[in-house]
C-alpha positions in Angstrom: 58.7 -68.3 32.6 55.2 -67.6 31.4 52.8 -70.4 30.7 52.5 -69.6 26.9 56.3 -69.7 26.6 56.5 -73.0 28.5 53.7 -74.5 26.2 55.7 -73.5 23.1 58.8 -75.3 24.6 56.7 -78.4 25.3 55.4 -78.3 21.7 58.9 -78.1 20.4 60.1 -80.9 22.6 57.3 -83.2 21.4 58.2 -82.6 17.8 61.9 -83.0 18.3 62.0 -86.0 20.7 60.1 -89.1 21.7 58.6 -88.1 25.1 57.1 -91.3 26.5 56.2 -90.2 30.1 55.5 -87.1 32.1 58.8 -87.6 33.8 60.6 -87.5 30.5 58.9 -84.2 29.8 59.7 -82.8 33.2 63.4 -83.8 32.8 63.6 -82.4 29.3 62.2 -79.0 30.5 64.5 -79.0 33.5 67.5 -79.7 31.2 66.5 -76.6 29.2 66.6 -74.6 32.5 62.8 -74.4 32.8 61.8 -74.9 36.4 58.6 -77.0 36.5 56.9 -79.5 38.7 55.2 -82.7 37.7 51.8 -81.1 38.6 52.5 -78.1 36.3 53.5 -80.4 33.4 50.4 -82.5 34.0 48.2 -79.4 33.7 50.1 -78.3 30.6 49.7 -81.7 29.0 45.9 -81.7 29.8 45.6 -78.1 28.3 47.4 -79.2 25.2 45.2 -82.3 24.9 48.2 -84.5 24.2 47.6 -87.9 22.7 49.7 -91.2 22.7 51.0 -92.4 19.4 53.3 -95.3 18.5 56.9 -94.4 19.1 59.7 -95.3 16.6 61.6 -97.4 19.0 58.5 -99.2 20.3 55.9 -98.3 23.0 54.1 -95.0 22.8 55.0 -91.4 23.0 53.1 -88.2 23.6 52.2 -86.0 20.6 50.1 -83.0 19.9 46.6 -83.7 18.6 46.4 -83.7 14.8 44.3 -80.5 14.8 47.2 -78.5 16.2 50.0 -80.1 14.1 50.5 -78.6 10.7 52.4 -81.6 9.4 50.5 -84.4 11.1 50.2 -86.5 7.9 53.9 -86.0 7.0 54.9 -86.8 10.5 52.9 -90.0 10.6 54.0 -91.1 7.2 57.7 -90.6 7.8 57.6 -92.2 11.2 55.5 -95.3 10.3 56.5 -96.3 6.8 59.5 -98.7 6.5 59.4 -99.5 2.8 57.3 -98.9 -0.3 57.2 -101.1 -3.4 55.4 -100.2 -6.6 54.2 -102.5 -9.4 51.8 -101.3 -12.0 48.9 -99.6 -10.2 49.7 -101.2 -6.8 51.8 -100.1 -3.9 52.9 -102.4 -1.1 53.7 -100.3 2.0 55.5 -102.0 4.9 54.8 -100.2 8.3 55.8 -100.6 11.8 53.7 -103.3 13.5 50.3 -102.0 14.6 50.5 -98.9 12.3 48.9 -100.2 9.1 45.3 -99.4 9.9 46.1 -95.8 10.9 48.2 -95.4 7.8 45.4 -96.9 5.6 42.9 -94.3 6.8 45.4 -91.5 6.2 46.2 -92.7 2.7 42.5 -92.9 1.8 41.8 -89.4 3.1 44.9 -87.9 1.5 44.7 -89.7 -2.0 41.0 -90.5 -2.2 40.6 -89.3 -5.8 43.6 -91.5 -7.0 42.7 -94.7 -5.2 40.6 -97.7 -6.2 40.9 -99.5 -2.9 43.2 -100.0 0.1 43.7 -103.2 2.2 45.7 -103.6 5.3 46.7 -105.9 8.1 48.9 -105.3 11.1 52.0 -104.1 9.3 51.3 -103.9 5.6 49.1 -101.8 3.4 48.2 -102.7 -0.2 47.1 -99.6 -2.1 45.5 -100.1 -5.5 45.4 -96.9 -7.5 43.0 -96.0 -10.3 45.9 -96.2 -12.8 49.6 -96.8 -13.1 50.1 -93.0 -13.4 48.2 -92.4 -10.1 50.3 -95.1 -8.4 53.5 -93.3 -9.5 52.1 -90.0 -8.2 51.3 -91.5 -4.8 54.6 -93.3 -4.6 56.5 -90.0 -5.4 54.5 -88.2 -2.8 55.2 -90.8 -0.1 58.9 -91.1 -0.8 59.6 -87.3 -0.9 
């Protein structure tokens, strides 16, 4: 298999599964019938500039850098948000432990024009929108 084809398979695996170690990736590729060694996978991972992000089931997993992921925000929001409550112009967003600060920065970047301020701790984000209507827009966007 050519390198560019193997790279595409690695990208697909990283999107579809939680790959936590190089061994996990090697085994996943072998299961697909792609003959690789740990050294080859290590080089591919370096070339892809993989990063570690929080995994749904705890720990960390490998992911593509945000610049190469078309749906990076959607992927983060769907994987890290547990619940969202809305009251007036405020949204209380419960996240997985350790994810609130990352989420806070994404929310500010994504909804900057609609937000008055955003506060966070380890697992909760309090977003205060400019208006009740803007809070509803943000809530609908996050829950869809």
